[in-house]
C-alpha positions in Angstrom: -70.2 74.8 69.7 -68.5 71.5 69.1 -69.5 68.8 71.4 -67.2 67.2 74.1 -67.4 64.0 71.8 -66.2 65.7 68.4 -63.4 67.7 70.3 -62.1 64.1 71.7 -62.4 62.5 68.4 -60.6 65.6 67.1 -58.1 65.3 69.8 -57.4 61.7 68.8 -57.2 62.4 65.3 -54.6 64.8 65.8 -52.2 63.1 67.8 -52.4 60.0 65.4 -52.3 62.5 62.2 -49.8 65.0 63.6 -48.2 65.5 66.9 -51.5 66.9 69.2 -53.1 70.4 68.9 -53.9 73.0 71.3 -57.5 73.0 72.7 -58.3 76.1 70.5 -57.0 74.3 67.5 -59.2 71.5 68.6 -62.1 73.6 68.6 -61.6 75.3 65.0 -61.1 72.2 63.4 -64.0 70.4 65.1 -66.3 73.1 63.9 -65.0 72.5 60.4 -65.8 68.8 60.6 -63.8 65.7 60.9 -64.0 65.0 57.4 -62.9 68.3 56.3 -60.3 68.3 58.8 -59.0 64.6 57.3 -59.0 66.4 53.5 -57.0 69.2 54.9 -54.1 66.9 56.5 -54.0 65.1 53.3 -53.2 67.9 51.0 -50.1 69.4 53.2 -48.8 71.3 50.4 -51.9 73.7 50.9 -50.5 75.0 53.8 -46.8 76.7 53.6 -44.0 75.2 54.6 -41.2 76.6 57.0 -39.1 80.2 55.3 -35.5 78.3 55.8 -34.0 81.8 54.4 -35.0 83.3 58.1 -34.4 80.3 60.2 -30.7 80.1 58.8 -30.1 83.5 60.2 -31.1 82.2 63.8 -28.7 79.1 63.0 -26.5 79.5 60.6 -25.0 75.8 61.0 -28.5 75.1 59.1 -27.2 76.1 56.1 -24.8 72.6 55.9 -26.3 71.0 58.6 -23.5 68.5 59.0 -23.3 67.4 62.2 -26.3 64.5 63.2 -27.1 66.8 66.6 -27.4 70.1 63.9 -29.7 67.7 61.8 -32.0 66.8 64.6 -32.7 70.2 66.1 -33.8 71.1 62.9 -35.9 68.1 63.1 -37.0 68.7 66.2 -38.7 72.8 65.0 -39.8 71.3 62.0 -42.4 68.9 64.2 -43.2 71.4 66.5 -43.7 74.4 64.0 -45.1 72.6 61.0 -48.6 73.5 59.6 -48.6 70.0 57.3 -48.5 68.0 60.5 -49.2 64.6 58.6 -46.7 65.2 56.1 -44.2 65.1 58.9 -45.8 61.9 60.5 -45.5 60.3 57.8 -42.0 61.4 57.0 -41.1 60.1 60.6 -43.7 56.9 60.0 -41.2 56.3 56.6 -37.9 57.2 58.9 -38.7 54.3 61.5 -38.7 51.9 58.2 -37.1 52.6 55.9 -33.9 53.1 58.2 -30.6 54.8 57.5 -28.4 56.0 60.3 -25.5 58.5 60.8 -23.8 55.8 62.5 -23.3 54.7 58.6 -23.2 57.8 56.6 -20.9 60.0 55.1 -22.6 63.4 56.9 -25.7 63.9 58.5 -27.4 66.1 55.9 -27.6 63.2 53.6 -30.3 61.8 55.9 -32.3 65.2 56.2 -32.5 64.9 52.5 -33.6 61.4 53.0 -36.6 62.7 55.0 -36.8 65.6 52.5 -37.5 62.7 49.9 -40.1 61.4 52.2 -41.8 64.3 52.6 -42.4 64.9 48.9 -43.0 61.4 48.0 -44.5 59.2 51.0 -47.8 60.0 50.7 -47.7 59.4 47.2 -47.7 56.0 45.4 -45.5 53.2 47.6 -43.7 52.0 44.3 -42.6 55.5 43.3 -41.2 55.9 47.1 -39.0 52.6 46.4 -37.8 53.9 43.4 -36.5 57.3 45.0 -35.3 55.1 47.7 -33.3 53.2 45.7 -31.6 55.8 44.5 -31.2 58.0 47.5 -27.4 58.6 47.8 -27.5 58.1 52.0 -29.3 54.5 51.3 -27.2 53.2 48.6 -23.9 54.2 51.0 -25.8 52.6 54.1 -26.6 49.1 52.4 -23.6 49.2 50.9 -25.4 49.0 46.9 -22.2 50.8 46.2 -19.9 47.6 46.6 -22.5 45.7 44.5 -20.6 44.8 41.2 -21.5 43.0 38.0 -20.1 39.1 38.3 -19.4 40.2 42.1 -22.6 41.2 44.1 -23.4 42.5 47.2 -26.6 41.1 49.0 -27.1 43.9 51.5 -29.5 46.2 49.8 -31.4 43.5 47.9 -31.8 41.5 51.4 -33.0 44.8 53.0 -35.3 45.8 50.5 -37.7 42.4 50.3 -37.1 41.4 54.0 -37.7 45.3 56.0 -38.8 47.7 53.5 -41.4 46.1 50.9 -42.4 42.7 51.9 -41.4 41.1 55.0 -40.0 37.9 55.5 -43.8 36.2 55.3 -47.4 36.0 55.8 -49.9 33.8 56.6 -47.2 31.2 57.7 -45.8 31.3 54.4 -42.3 33.2 53.3 -42.9 35.9 51.0 -39.2 35.2 49.2 -36.6 33.0 48.7 -32.8 33.3 48.9 -32.3 33.0 45.2 -34.9 36.5 45.0 -32.3 38.0 47.1 -29.6 37.4 45.1 -31.3 38.1 41.5 -32.3 41.4 43.2 -28.6 42.2 44.1 -27.9 41.5 40.3 -30.6 43.8 38.9 -29.0 46.6 41.3 -25.5 46.3 40.2 -24.3 49.7 38.7 -26.7 51.8 41.2 -24.2 53.9 43.1 -23.5 57.5 44.1 -20.6 59.9 43.1 -17.9 61.0 45.6 -18.9 63.6 47.8 -16.7 66.6 46.9 -14.8 68.1 50.2 -16.2 70.7 52.1 -13.6 72.7 51.6 -13.0 75.6 50.5 -16.8 76.5 48.5 -18.7 74.2 51.1 -19.9 70.5 50.4 -21.3 69.0 47.6 -23.6 66.0 48.1 -23.0 63.1 46.8 -25.5 61.9 43.9 -26.6 58.9 42.7 -25.4 57.9 39.4 -26.1 54.5 37.0 -22.9 53.0 35.5 -24.2 50.8 32.7 -20.8 48.9 32.6 -21.1 47.7 36.0 -24.8 46.5 35.4 -25.7 42.5 35.4 -27.2 42.6 31.9 -28.3 38.8 32.2 -31.8 37.7 32.4 -32.7 37.4 36.7 -36.1 35.0 37.7 -37.4 37.2 40.6 -40.6 36.1 42.7 -41.5 33.6 39.5 -40.9 36.1 36.6 -37.9 36.3 34.3 -36.2 39.1 32.2 -33.6 41.4 32.0 -34.4 43.1 34.7 -32.9 46.4 36.3 -33.9 47.6 39.5 -36.9 49.7 38.6 -38.2 46.4 37.2 -37.7 44.9 40.2 -39.7 47.4 42.2 -42.2 47.0 39.9 -42.8 43.2 40.7 -42.8 43.8 44.0 -45.3 46.2 44.2 -48.1 44.6 42.6 -47.3 41.4 45.2 -50.1 41.0 47.9 -47.5 40.9 50.1 -46.0 44.3 49.5 -49.8 45.3 50.3 -50.1 43.3 53.7 -46.5 44.9 54.8 -47.8 48.7 53.9 -50.8 48.1 55.7 -49.7 46.7 58.7 -47.3 49.1 59.1 -49.9 52.0 58.8 -51.8 50.1 61.5 -49.4 49.8 63.8 -47.9 53.3 63.5 -51.4 55.1 62.9 -54.1 53.0 64.9 -52.9 50.0 67.8 -49.7 48.6 68.5 -49.0 45.4 66.9 -46.6 42.7 67.4 -43.2 43.6 66.0 -42.3 43.0 62.2 -40.0 39.8 62.7 -43.2 38.0 63.9 -45.5 39.4 61.2 -45.1 35.7 58.9 -46.7 33.9 61.9 -48.8 36.3 63.8 -52.1 37.2 62.1 -52.9 41.0 62.2 -54.3 42.1 65.6 -57.9 43.6 63.1 -57.8 41.3 60.2 -61.2 42.8 59.0 -59.3 46.8 59.0 -56.0 44.8 57.0 -58.0 43.9 54.4 -59.5 47.2 53.8 -56.0 48.9 53.6 -54.9 46.3 51.0 -58.0 46.8 49.2 -57.4 50.6 49.1 -53.7 49.4 48.2 -54.5 47.9 45.2 -57.5 49.8 43.8 -55.7 53.5 44.5 -52.4 52.0 42.3 -50.3 51.7 45.8 -51.6 55.2 46.8 -50.9 56.1 50.4 -52.8 58.9 50.5 -55.5 56.8 49.5 -55.1 54.2 52.2 -54.6 56.9 54.8 -58.2 58.3 53.4 -59.8 55.3 54.6 -58.1 54.7 57.7 -58.5 58.2 59.2 -62.3 57.4 58.1 -63.2 54.2 59.3 -64.4 53.0 62.4 -61.8 50.8 63.5 -59.2 54.1 63.7 -61.9 56.3 65.6 -62.7 53.9 68.2 -58.9 52.9 68.8 -58.4 56.1 70.8 -55.5 55.5 73.5 -54.3 52.0 71.9 -50.8 52.9 71.4 -47.8 54.2 73.2 -46.2 57.1 72.3 -43.0 57.5 71.0 -40.5 59.5 72.5 -41.0 62.0 69.4 -44.5 62.1 70.0 -44.3 62.6 73.9 -41.7 65.6 73.3 -43.2 67.4 70.3 -46.5 66.7 71.7 -46.0 68.0 74.9 -44.3 71.1 73.4 -47.1 71.9 71.1 -49.3 71.8 74.0 -47.2 74.7 76.3 -46.3 76.5 73.1 -42.6 76.6 73.5 -40.1 77.0 70.4 -42.6 78.6 68.3 -39.7 80.9 67.2 -35.8 80.2 67.1 -34.2 80.5 70.2 -31.1 78.7 72.1 -32.2 75.4 73.9 -33.4 73.4 70.8 -30.5 71.1 71.0 -30.9 70.0 74.4 -35.1 69.5 73.1 -33.6 67.2 70.8 -31.4 65.7 73.3 -34.5 64.9 75.4 -36.2 62.7 72.6 -32.8 60.7 72.3 -32.3 60.3 76.2 -35.9 58.4 76.0 -34.7 56.0 73.5 -35.2 57.4 70.1 -32.2 58.9 68.8 -33.7 60.7 65.8 -31.5 60.2 62.2 -29.6 57.3 63.8 -31.8 54.0 64.9 -30.3 51.1 66.5 -30.0 49.2 63.1 -31.5 48.8 59.7 -34.9 47.4 61.7 -35.4 50.8 62.8 -36.7 51.3 66.5 -39.3 48.5 68.2 -42.5 50.1 69.2 -45.2 49.6 71.7 -44.4 48.8 75.2 -41.1 48.6 74.3 -40.4 52.0 74.4 -40.7 52.1 77.7 -38.7 50.8 80.9 -37.7 52.2 84.0 -35.5 54.9 83.0 -37.4 55.8 80.1 -40.2 56.3 82.1 -38.7 58.7 84.5 -37.7 60.9 81.7 -40.9 61.1 79.9 -42.5 62.0 83.3 -40.1 64.2 84.6 -39.9 66.2 80.9 -43.6 66.3 80.5 -44.4 67.8 84.1 -41.4 70.1 84.2 -42.8 71.9 80.8 -47.1 71.9 82.0 -46.1 73.1 85.1 -44.3 76.2 83.6 -46.7 78.9 84.0 -44.4 81.7 81.9 -45.0 79.4 78.5 -48.1 80.7 76.2 -49.9 77.2 76.3 -49.8 77.0 80.2 -51.2 80.6 80.3 -53.6 80.1 77.8 -55.0 77.0 79.7 -54.9 78.9 82.8 -56.9 82.1 81.4 -59.6 79.7 79.6 -60.3 78.0 82.9 -60.4 81.5 84.9 -62.7 82.8 82.3 -65.1 79.9 82.2 -65.0 80.1 86.0 -64.1 76.7 86.8 -63.9 76.0 90.4 -64.0 73.1 92.6 -61.3 70.1 92.2 -63.5 68.2 90.2 -64.3 71.1 87.9 -60.6 71.7 87.4 -59.6 68.6 87.2 -62.2 67.5 84.4 -61.4 70.7 82.3 -57.8 70.1 82.7 -58.3 66.8 81.0 -60.2 67.9 78.7 -57.4 70.8 78.0 -54.8 68.4 77.5 -56.0 66.6 74.4 -59.8 64.8 76.0 -58.0 62.2 78.1 -59.7 60.0 80.5 -58.5 58.5 83.5 -59.1 55.4 85.8 -61.9 56.2 88.2 -59.1 55.5 91.1 -56.6 58.0 89.2 -58.9 60.4 88.9 -60.0 60.5 92.2 -56.6 60.8 93.5 -56.4 63.7 91.6 -59.8 64.6 92.6 -58.5 64.7 96.4 -55.2 66.4 95.7 -57.1 69.1 94.2 -59.6 69.6 96.4 -57.2 71.4 98.7 -57.0 74.2 96.3 -60.1 73.5 94.9 -61.4 77.0 96.5 -58.9 78.9 94.9 -60.4 82.3 93.0 -60.0 82.5 89.5 -57.5 85.0 88.4 -55.0 84.6 91.7 -51.7 83.2 91.7 -52.9 80.5 93.8 -55.6 79.7 91.0 -52.6 79.5 88.5 -50.7 77.4 90.5 -53.4 74.9 91.1 -53.9 74.4 87.3 -50.5 74.1 86.6 -50.0 71.0 89.4 -53.2 69.4 88.2 -51.2 69.6 84.7 -48.5 68.2 85.9 -50.5 65.3 87.4 -52.0 64.4 84.6 -48.9 64.4 82.6 -47.3 61.8 85.1 -50.1 59.7 84.8 -50.0 56.2 83.1 -52.7 57.5 80.6 -50.7 60.1 79.0 -48.1 57.8 77.5 -51.1 56.4 75.3 -51.8 58.6 72.2 
């Protein structure tokens, strides 16, 4: 049997490399071993993907996915039910960095196709991912590269590629690029455009596609980050990928998303990393592996700095909702109500597939204000208090079969069952005092089930549950 410490460590891994797990899954994975579980997570294609032909029979509008809300429901269902949790978490990671939004998009499915690209390439090499992004129709349209022409450049894509997608404004107090570099990058990407989408009727929509127009490409020499040549877009990405600032950019983003909350991206030029040694290890993995994200994630998840960073991150709205649903085991098969569930993530401040700007969402403590905190607590408490849900029934049954009784026993075991959470002593004392009113309930009785459900509700209403 795995020890409590092994369960706690596995719960930490599954919250960060996925969206949490039931206690039964934690036991299974802990018995398998930590490093073996990391390898399983890093090889997602060994597990089957969702069976879309079946899902489309239940949700006919998933065939074309034109509307934002349909795509949000599909994405929510994927995250709840995926057997490839790290692949889905990495897609969410890149969605918050390499941003496009429905507010400026031909139709919702274009962003879903971009997410598919993140699933396919997001754990591969960073240079290949940037080249895929450069050809992504949603991005070409969103950042106006289809409006950038030889002799009349649009700098939007070139600027955001450097500022927000690959290098950042600066590091160690120095600028990473100049205004001239932005212009030269834009010149190199002229002619990279898209075909127009064919109208939806009468045969269904044909997607917009990337196309290279050689007649609109600037063939003159460009000087970019100190190198000169007749560069095209791929050449620009190759130069970017070998910059120390690219390694720093990817490493700090990985640390902020998977390890512990950092200051926001605009402050990175003049604010050193929270853990410089951790960033240095990730930067080394970046270059040693040829810019490979899987290699960097392997170093990250197996490191002491990751293992010791339990509850150092504020959960995003997506993590609150999906983690809670995976715990209570609802929506594990198609049924009505997916869209309201997806809307819950929006009401907490994360409108998936429609970030507020190209900068994405601000993370950490900025996820929470007085309004979103109420949404978070009410949602989680409603779910875990519903004893008809399979995951809640499993918790009640498990505690009953173990004959867990007494206020302290019920509180401590419930904390373990929701993911080995730890409470401040005064908070735990308050929960124990409340549970003492039902501490004498007999396992198997309705009173016992109600006592467990109420204890779970109190746990997810604590400050501690807002952290991953």
